[in-house]
One Martini backbone bead per residue (centre of mass of N, CA, C, O) as a GRO file, in nm:
protein
   87
    1UNK     BB    1  -6.041   2.415   2.514
    2UNK     BB    2  -5.745   2.295   2.563
    3UNK     BB    3  -5.510   2.064   2.422
    4UNK     BB    4  -5.333   1.785   2.564
    5UNK     BB    5  -5.022   1.600   2.539
    6UNK     BB    6  -4.896   1.267   2.659
    7UNK     BB    7  -4.563   1.191   2.639
    8UNK     BB    8  -4.342   0.910   2.648
    9UNK     BB    9  -3.997   0.906   2.755
   10UNK     BB   10  -3.772   0.621   2.690
   11UNK     BB   11  -3.513   0.715   2.606
   12UNK     BB   12  -3.555   0.660   2.255
   13UNK     BB   13  -3.852   0.632   2.332
   14UNK     BB   14  -4.196   0.700   2.212
   15UNK     BB   15  -4.511   0.755   2.360
   16UNK     BB   16  -4.802   0.839   2.196
   17UNK     BB   17  -5.051   1.087   2.221
   18UNK     BB   18  -5.336   1.109   2.014
   19UNK     BB   19  -5.578   1.249   2.189
   20UNK     BB   20  -5.578   1.374   2.451
   21UNK     BB   21  -5.667   1.669   2.664
   22UNK     BB   22  -5.903   1.869   2.805
   23UNK     BB   23  -5.783   2.175   2.951
   24UNK     BB   24  -5.755   2.472   3.105
   25UNK     BB   25  -5.430   2.456   3.173
   26UNK     BB   26  -5.100   2.411   3.250
   27UNK     BB   27  -5.156   2.343   3.548
   28UNK     BB   28  -5.349   2.111   3.489
   29UNK     BB   29  -5.146   1.947   3.327
   30UNK     BB   30  -4.947   1.903   3.560
   31UNK     BB   31  -5.144   1.743   3.741
   32UNK     BB   32  -5.196   1.517   3.534
   33UNK     BB   33  -4.905   1.428   3.501
   34UNK     BB   34  -4.858   1.341   3.793
   35UNK     BB   35  -5.089   1.131   3.802
   36UNK     BB   36  -4.989   0.957   3.565
   37UNK     BB   37  -4.718   0.877   3.684
   38UNK     BB   38  -4.817   0.747   3.947
   39UNK     BB   39  -4.987   0.531   3.809
   40UNK     BB   40  -4.759   0.398   3.649
   41UNK     BB   41  -4.587   0.322   3.898
   42UNK     BB   42  -4.800   0.141   4.031
   43UNK     BB   43  -4.830  -0.059   3.785
   44UNK     BB   44  -4.491  -0.044   3.678
   45UNK     BB   45  -4.265  -0.023   3.918
   46UNK     BB   46  -4.061  -0.269   3.834
   47UNK     BB   47  -3.957  -0.072   3.614
   48UNK     BB   48  -3.660   0.103   3.608
   49UNK     BB   49  -3.701   0.286   3.351
   50UNK     BB   50  -3.917   0.484   3.465
   51UNK     BB   51  -3.713   0.671   3.626
   52UNK     BB   52  -3.612   0.785   3.323
   53UNK     BB   53  -3.863   0.906   3.252
   54UNK     BB   54  -4.069   1.131   3.040
   55UNK     BB   55  -4.323   1.372   3.045
   56UNK     BB   56  -4.452   1.512   2.749
   57UNK     BB   57  -4.608   1.824   2.708
   58UNK     BB   58  -4.843   1.925   2.462
   59UNK     BB   59  -4.989   2.103   2.230
   60UNK     BB   60  -5.168   2.139   1.939
   61UNK     BB   61  -4.887   2.248   1.795
   62UNK     BB   62  -4.638   2.083   1.954
   63UNK     BB   63  -4.569   2.237   2.199
   64UNK     BB   64  -4.383   2.257   2.476
   65UNK     BB   65  -4.495   2.287   2.809
   66UNK     BB   66  -4.375   2.016   2.951
   67UNK     BB   67  -4.136   1.840   3.167
   68UNK     BB   68  -4.180   1.520   3.350
   69UNK     BB   69  -4.014   1.349   3.561
   70UNK     BB   70  -4.062   1.061   3.726
   71UNK     BB   71  -3.867   1.105   3.966
   72UNK     BB   72  -4.009   1.364   4.070
   73UNK     BB   73  -4.278   1.226   4.159
   74UNK     BB   74  -4.147   1.053   4.377
   75UNK     BB   75  -4.028   1.277   4.552
   76UNK     BB   76  -4.298   1.416   4.611
   77UNK     BB   77  -4.448   1.176   4.740
   78UNK     BB   78  -4.240   1.141   4.981
   79UNK     BB   79  -4.291   1.455   5.090
   80UNK     BB   80  -4.591   1.397   5.131
   81UNK     BB   81  -4.821   1.402   5.355
   82UNK     BB   82  -5.031   1.110   5.342
   83UNK     BB   83  -4.935   0.960   5.061
   84UNK     BB   84  -4.695   0.800   5.069
   85UNK     BB   85  -4.549   0.540   4.893
   86UNK     BB   86  -4.433   0.357   4.591
   87UNK     BB   87  -4.291   0.090   4.770
   0.00000   0.00000   0.00000
């Protein structure tokens, strides 16, 4: 099973995921990225810098699989019925 790494980029800073997670495919990585962002916003939502952050998902070779802006996860959460809002 492939391993994906979830790095957080906030401005010029990068928080590196050294362990990664074994996931089925890039679609599964996208769902994990969205859940990770939402959890971060629930825990640290008072930090306005998070809305400018991006979760960069890479594979084992270091190739970027996807970039998921935190602000996009907020927009999705607000548009999904039954999910509530993050504020």
